[in-house]
Residue, then its C-alpha position, 0 to 999 in steps of 0.5 A: m765265464d759269463e752269467e747265464v740268462e734264463c727264460t722265464m717260460c721254460e728251462f732254456k738258458c743262454f749267455t746273452d739277452q739277444q740269444l734269449k730274445s731270439h729263443i722267446m720269439r722262436k719258441h714262445t710266439e703264438k703261431v697266429d703271430h708268425p709274420f713269415k708263412c709258407s704259401q704251400c703249407e701250414y708252416s710259419t715262423v718268426e724268422k725269414a731265414a727259417l722260412e727260406k730254409h723250409i721252402k728249400i728243403v721241404h718243397k724244393m727238395e734241395r739237399s745241400f750236404k754230400c757224403e764224402i764217402c758215398g756221394f749221398r746228398y742230404s739236408l739237415i733237418y731243423 
């Protein structure tokens, strides 16, 4: 098993420096420094993909997943 890498700002642990860097960007970057901002609400993030997912789920109300039993469509909340 690989050695764990720990965040110095919280109790988060992971196995790679890249995972730690991503965690720090998402969880410990001040909101004013988020480069990706929603044009329809106050949401902002450090990841372009997260903004695209937000717009798709919150503003376009797209539901990507379908229950195999009843057909109900839903989205995963992040």
